[in-house]
N, C-alpha and C positions, 0 to 999 in steps of 0.2 A: 504493500500500500504506500509506504514512504517513497519507494522508487517511482511509483506512478505519479505521485504528487510532485516530486522533484523533476520528473520528466516534463510534466505539464507546465510547471513554473519556468523551467529552462526553455521550453518551446515559446512561451510568451515573451521572454526576454529576447530570444533569437529573432522572433517576428518583428519586435520593436527595433532591434539593432539593425535589421535588414531594411527597415523603412516600409514594411508591409502595413498598409492602412487597415483599420478595422472595417468590417462590412458596413456599407452605407444603407440607409433606409431610402428606398426608391419609391417616389410617388408620381403617379400620372395625373395630369391636370388637363381635362378636356375643356376647350374654350372656343368661342366664335369671334374672337378679336382679329379682324382682318387688318391688313396694312393701312395706315402706319401705326395703329394702336398696338399691334402685336409686338412691334419693336420695343415699345415702352414696357410691355409686360415681360418680354424675355430679358430686357435689361435689368429690371427689378429682380427677376428670378436669379440672374447671375450674381447680383449683389447678395441675395439671400444665401446662395450656396457658398460664397466666399466666407460669409460670417458663420455659416453652419455647415462645415465640411463633412459632417456625418449624414447629411440629408441631400438627396439628389431629386430635383423636380424635373419631370419630363413633360413640358407643355406640348399639347397636341391640338393644332387647329383642325377642327372637324367639319368646317363649313358654316353655313348660316344657322340661325336658331332653330329652324324647322328640322334641319338635318341633325343638329345636336340633340334635340328631343327624341327623334326617332332612334338614334344610336344609343342614347341613355336608356330608353325603354327596352331596347333589344338586349343590351349588355346586362342590365339589371335583371331582366327576365331569365337570362342564361346564367346568372350567378357570377358574372365577370365584369362588374362595372369599374370605372376608373376610381382612383382614390378620391379625387376632387373634381368638381365640375361647376360651371356656371349653370344656374337654374333660375327660372322665373318662379314667382310665388305660387301660381297654380300648379306648376310642376312639383313644387314642394308638397302641396296638398296630396297629390297622387303618390309621390314617393314615400311620404310619411305613412299613408294608409297601407302601402305595400311593404312597409318596414325595411326599406333598403337604404335609408339615410340615418345618420346619427345626429342628435341635437347638439349644437355647439355649446349650449348652455351647460352641458355636462362638464366642460373644461373651463368655460368662462367664469362660472360661479366659484371655481376653486382658486381663481386669481386673487391675490391679496387686495387689490384695489378695484375689484370688478364693478362695484357700485359707482365709483367715480368714473370708471371707463365707460359704463353705460350712459351716464349723464352727459358725457362728451359727444355722444352720437345723436344726430338729429332724431327726435322721437318718432317721426313718421317712418323711418327705416326700421327701428326696433319693433314698432307695432306690426309692421307688415311681415316681419320675419318670425313673429311669435304665434304660437298655438298653445292654448291651455297652460299659460304661464311658463312655457319653455321656448327658448330661442332656437329654432331649428337650422336656420341658415344665416350667413353673415353678409351684410350689404357690401357690394363690390362696385360694379360700373353703373352708377345711378345717374339718370338724366331727368330732365323736366321739359315740358313743351313751352316754347316761346314763340313770339311773333316776329317773323323775318320780313323786312320790307326794303325796297329800293330807296335808300335815303337820298340819292341824287335826284330821282324823279319827284320824291315827296317835297324836297326843298324847292324844286322848280315850280311845283303846283301850289306851294305855300301851305303844305300839309304837315301835320305831326302824327306820330303813332297814336292810334285811337286808344282811349282809356275805357270806353264803354261800348256796348253793342250798338247803340245808336250812332256813336261816332264811327265805329267800324263800318257800318252800312253807308254812312255819308262818305267816308274815305274811299270805299270800294267804288261808289258811284263816280266820284271825281277822278279817280285813277283810271277808270275804264274809258277807252278812246275808240272811236269808230272813224272809218275813212268816209269819203264823199258818197260812196255807194251804200253806206250803212253797215258795212262789214266791220266786225270788231277786230281791231288790230292790237289791242292791249286790254287785258282784264285786270280789274282791281285786286282780285283774289283768285287763288287756285287751290285745289285740294285733291287728294287721292280718294277715290270712291271706296272707302273702307270704314271700319269701325272707329278709327282714330279721330276723324273729324267729328263724327257723331258723339263720341265720348267727351271731347273737349267742350262742345256746345251744351251737351247734356249736363255735365257737372256745373257749369256756370249758370245753368237754368234751374239749379237746385234739384236736378233729377238724379235717379239712382238706377242701377241695373237690376239689383235684387233687394229683397228685404234684409234686415240686419243679420239674420241667421243664414242668408244666402240659400234659402230653400224655395223661394218663390220669385218669379219674374216681376219686375216693376217698370222695365224700360218702355212698355207700351201704354203707360198711364198718360195723363194730360201733359206732364212735363216732357215725356218722351215724344209725344205727338207734336207738341209745339216745336221741339228741337228738330225733328225730321222735316217738318213743313218749312221751317226757317231755312234749312239747307237747300231744300228744293226751290224755294222762292229766290234764293240768291242766284240760282242758275236760270230758272224759267220765268220768274215774274220780274225781278229787278234786272236780270241779265248783266250782272256785274261780276260773275264768277264762272269758272268752268272746272270740269273735273276730268281726271284721267286715272288709269290704273297704274301708270308708270310714275317714276319719280319726277319731281317738278323742276329740278335743277336747270335743265337746258332752257326751258321757257323763261325761267326767272333770269338767268344770266343773259339771255338774248333780249330782255326788256319786253317780252310779250305778256308779262304778269307782274303786278306790282307788289304782291305780298302773299305769304303762305305761313302755315304753322308747321313747325318741326321741333325736334328735340335740340337742346343746347349744344351737344357735341357735333351736330350736323354742320356747324359753322366751319369746322376744320376741313371738311371736304369742299364746302361751298366757296370760301374766300379765294383760293388760288385761281378760280375760274372767272372772277369778277373783273369788270372794267369800270365799275362804279362803286360808290361808297355803300357799304352794307349797314342797314339799321337793324338792331335787335331790341325788342321791347317786351315787357310782360304781356301775357294774354289780356285782351280786354275783359272787363268784368260785365257779367249779366246781372241776374238777380243776386248773385254772390260772386266773389272773386275766387277762382279755383284754377289750379294748374296741375294736370295729371303727371304723375311720376312714371318713369319708364326705367328699363335696365334690369340687370340680374343680380343675383347673390351667389355666394360660394357655398356649396354643400359638401359634406363629408359622407361618402358612401360606405355602407357596411359591407364586410366581406366575410366569407365562411371561415377562412383561416386568418382572420385579422389578429394583430398583436397590439399590445398597449403601446409599443414603440411606434408602430405605424400611425395609430390614432393620435398619439402625442405629437408626432411629426406633422401631421395634418393641421392640428391646432396651432402649432408653433409657426407654421407658414402663414396661416390666416391672421394670426395675431401680429406677425411681423409686417405683412404687406398692408395691413389696415392701420398701423400705428400712425401717429401724426406726421412724422417726417416722410414716410413713404406714401401716405395718402395725399400729401401735398405734391410729391413728385408725380403720382398717378394723375391727379386732377389737372396739374399744369401741362403734363405731357399729352393728355388725351382730350381735354376740355370737359370731361365728366365732372359731376358735382363732387365736392369734398363731402365725405360722410360724417366728418367730425367738425364740431364747432371750433376746436383748437386748430384744425387745419385751415379752416376759412379765415381765422384771425392771425395766422402765423405770419411772421415778417416776410418770408419767401412768397407766400400767397398775396399779401398786400402789395408787395413790390410788383408781382406779376399783374395784378389788377390795375395798377397804375399804367402799365404798358398796354394791357388788353382789358379796358373797362367793360366791354360787352360781356365778358365772362361773369360779371357781377350780377347780371340780370337773372340768370337761373338760380344763383345762390339766394338772392332776395326773394324769389318766388317760393322758396321752401316754407315761408310763413303761411302760404295758402295752398300748400301741396295736398293733393288727393291721390288715392291709389285705386288701381283697378281691382275687381273682385278676384278671389282666390279659388273659385270653384274649379275643380279639375277638368271640367268640360269647357273652360274658357276659350280654348283654341276653336272649338266648334261654334261657340257663341260669337266669336269674332267673325267667322265665316258667314253665319246666318244673318247677322246684322249688316254685314257688307253687302250681301245679296239683296237684302230688303232695301237698302239705300239705293242700290243700282236700279232695282225695279221701279221705285218711286221716281227716280230721276228720269227714267226712260218713259214714264207715264204708263207703265204696264200695271201698276197698282197705285191706289191712293196711299198716303202716308200711313193711315190707320190700317188698311188691309195688309200692307207690307210688314208693319211692326207686329200686328196680331199673328200673322203667319209665322214670323220668326219666334214670337213668344211661345206659341204652341210647341214648336220644335224644341226649344230650350227647356220648357217645363217638363217635357218628356225625358230629356237627358237628366234632369235633376232627380228624377224618380229612380234612375238606374243605380 
């Protein structure tokens, strides 16, 4: 026995003397961060690995969010998910029910200053990641919808960014231009015919998609009907807006459209294409002021042969990449929102905002932020409401008929 112990000790010293490194904990991280945001992510991961040589993070870009969800569902079903991945809140609902993710609060609450840490994160992010008093996922690349407008044209027309829906309609009318034949050569507003534009106007109209328990549809009530009809009227009655299924960048950069809604990081893609000054403003207010949050969170997936070392390494990475210093680097590098109050108030961020004051718009909108539902069928809800909007725009259904039809489909999904 003594010989065995001495042999083992000798071997340990021999490995150390020869410079053989101990085995690393290897973690896979599936994400949908395309260029140039993936460069910021991989840069941060390299920094983490230098500071934590015992952990190897393998980032894998798997495509857009639809592809990411499909791959996560397939891999989780097969019992071979990644260690970490970006997830939306409604995905969390699904994965939580299927017991394939682990709540991050299991580690967070063991941190000595966890209450202080939680207080530093904007409440809207904590709330949306929490289920039954447990935080299941951690906020990561969060964004918020803002109002983009052609500032050069606005100044030429003597206009300012609208603060109310009444002002918005007035601005759209003044920005819309027609040639001598009556053909519209510039619209005041453009939007993609999907749920996003409906959601933005619905929230500011004090509307909701579901009841508090998210067990019953509400988007076809009077607030929903008013919202749908307003969007239809922008196109067909006032004739100051147009819609498309594609992105709006080309028409906006070409001056064929004066304004549109999108998330605050969209600016990083838009600005390099512009030949005019870009304006960014908060969304106009309706019955209330509301700005929808977008973006994903990081989840830790459970594994059959998981170890405490693996799970601790997952948490160590989440904790590191979300600390104040790195959250500032992430926010500045990608234009996503800081998730921490300390990051938003840090000297580095304040210096950045002096150079790029438009980034402050999204941060200030966090005061009126609202979040989408977390029902696991949210992907289908998005599709059904998008279809309803398109039918109403094309005159194939009235606003009420289109919303009622979508509501019946969604209520059926909620019972499954």
